[in-house]
C-alpha positions, 0 to 999 in steps of 0.5 A, a space after each residue: 466538422 468531424 474533426 472540429 466535433 473529435 477535437 472538442 471531446 479530446 479536450 473535454 475528456 482531458 481532465 478525467 483522463 489526468 485524473 485517473 492517471 494521478 498517483 495518490 498516497 492513501 497510505 505510509 507509515 514507519 514499521 516499529 517491530 519486525 518477525 522474522 519467521 522460519 523452520 527453524 526459528 522465529 522472533 521480534 526485533 525492533 527497529 533502529 530510526 535507519 532501519 525504519 527508514 529502510 523498510 518504510 510503508 507506500 500503499 499508492 492509487 493510480 486509477 481505480 488500482 493500488 500499488 505497492 510503492 515499497 514492494 517494487 509497485 506490487 498491485 494489490 486489491 484492497 478489501 474491507 472488513 469490519 475496522 479493517 482494510 486490508 490490501 491484498 497482493 495480487 501475485 504473491 503473498 503479501 499483504 498491508 492490514 491498516 486500521 483506524 484508531 481515533 489518533 492514528 493507524 496501524 498497520 500490520 505488513 505481512 512477506 512471504 519469502 518462499 517458506 521464510 515471512 517478515 511481518 512488521 507493526 508499524 503506525 501512520 498517519 492517515 488511512 484515505 483509501 
């Protein structure tokens, strides 16, 4: 009897466990401009189509956690601040800030690498955090 009840409980919980582990894309964007900044110089550079594809942005959600899929699946924390949705890297110096407009999403992706920084500005079709 106890085995049957245990099996029933496991069967009832399986859909919830599977849904919690499902990966959902919450933000997918293409950068348009890249800024590189260091002690020696700083500047904006328009990206070619191939550079845009190489530098695309994807953020996913698994259960209640967010991941920077295009940056080695680094874990992110989500914050809302006015019109902005901000994803902060849990361990590190990077973040993504996104804002919905009437017809698209504009985002900024910032990566701190040592004492240098790379920032991308781009657009996405949707933001579903």
